[in-house]
Structures are given as structure tokens and as C-alpha cells.
C-alpha positions, 0 to 999 in steps of 0.5 A: 585140963583139956579132954580131946575127943577124936571121931573116926566116923564120917557120920557127924549125926550118928550114934558114935558121934553122939556117944562121943559128945556125951562123954566130952559133956561128962568130962566138962561137967567136972569143970574141965575143957573139952575139944573135939576133932571130927576127922572127916572134916580134916585134910589128912594125906596118906602117910608115905612111910619115908619115916623121916619124921621118926628118924630126924630132929630128936630134940623136937617134941613133934617130928617134921613131916614132909606133907603139908595138911592139917596134921601138924595142927592136930598133933599140937592139939593132941600133945596139949591134951590131958586125956582123950576119947577116941571114937570109931565105928566098926567098918569091916572088923576094924576101925575106919580108914579115917581113924587108921589114917590119923593113927598112922600120921601120929608117927612124928610123936615118936623117934628112932635113930636110923641105925636102930632099925628093926626096933620099936620107936620111943615116944619123943615125950613120954606121958608116964601114964599120967594122960588117960583115954577111953575108947568108944566103938559102935557096931551093928553086930550085938554086944555078944560080938564084942570079942569078934568086932570090938576087940580088933578095934580097941587093939589097933587104937591102943597100940600106939598109946602103950608106947606113948605111955597113955593109960586106957581106963575104959573100952565101951563096945556098943553093939546093935546100934543099926536097930537099937531102941531109943530107951537102950541108946539113952542108957548107952549115952548115960554110960558114956557121960559117966565115962567122961566124968570118970576120965577126969577123976582119974587124971586129977588123981595123977595130980593134973589140975582142972584149971589148967585149960586155955581154950584153943580152936576146935577142929 
């Protein structure tokens, strides 16, 4: 089993990054493999909206994108994973541009015939909700602002997952990070660790074996 963490923050030593890493540590404590993608380190070009990846080659598990960058390798990692931890800070009441660009470039995972315009594309490989994800969003505004700050981010992260048939089992908003005490942050880290453990447990409940892990190159 592989749990893949994806960090949308440009700050590799920030609180969002540390929460993500703790969730992955929680997953690893259950005897599974964990990999992590730091999007700030990746070469990801802007989607050009040509839709070729989505409307051609229906037999492929991943459509062909005309852009030459790191996304082909990242999508291979993504499709091999059994579960995900998606983490992003709130930037201007939304996920970061890094995370948004990654989501846009996941379009090759979907297919829609050219004649079926004005319809929602279908997943090339439906996950049948056996794959699971947890989401971590951090913000300077306190926890009482979750509905205003956190929920728009969760909705953006979850929109594609619903089509892919990936179940979201937890949405953690950590507010007040700008002036959070060390004690409070330790509590948040403990909960993130618990989320990683729970993620693995829920995937195992779907019949996925923990030893089905082949270590690949981390990004």
C-alpha cells in the first residue's frame, strides 16, 4: 500500500508541511509505504485548455498531454497510490496556485468523447471509492472561520475526487497558525498523525493489503 502526500505550500518548513509529514508518519506507523510530492520543487506548466488529453486515446489509463514537464511522472505516482493526504494553506480564500495548477493538470485522468460536449468527463480508471483521502488546510484566521476560509479549499480539492470515485474521510482545518502556541501545534500534529493511521485503516477495510508496496522515487 502506498499513501501519497501532496504539498501545495511553497514553504517546505511551514506548519502545513509539518502537518502533512506527520500524517504520512502516522500512515507509515501502520506498516505501509509513504511518498511525498512537494509541488514547489516540480516543473509543472500551465494547462492550455486544449482538452486533447481528455478527448483522445480512450484506451489509455492516463491521457497524453502535449506539455513536456514533470506531470507525466507525477500522474504515474498518483495513480499507483492507494490513498492521499492533500495539504494546502489558504491563499486569498482558496488553495494555493501551486495546488490549483496540479489539479488542472490532472485532466489526463479523465475521458470525454469529443461529441459529448457540455457533459462531465468520466474517470479513465474509476476507483470505486476504495481509495481514500484526507485533506489538511491551514490558515491564519482562527478555527471559527473554517466555513469562510477552509470550506472553499476543501470544495476545490474534492471536486475532482468525486468524479474519480475517491472518498474523502476527513477534512482538517487548522486555523490561527500565524500566532499558534507550540503546545497547540503539538496537539494538531498528534491529530494529523491520527489521521494518517485512520486513513490506512479505512483503506485496509476495503481489502487493500498493507504489503502491496514497491518503493519508487520520491519527488
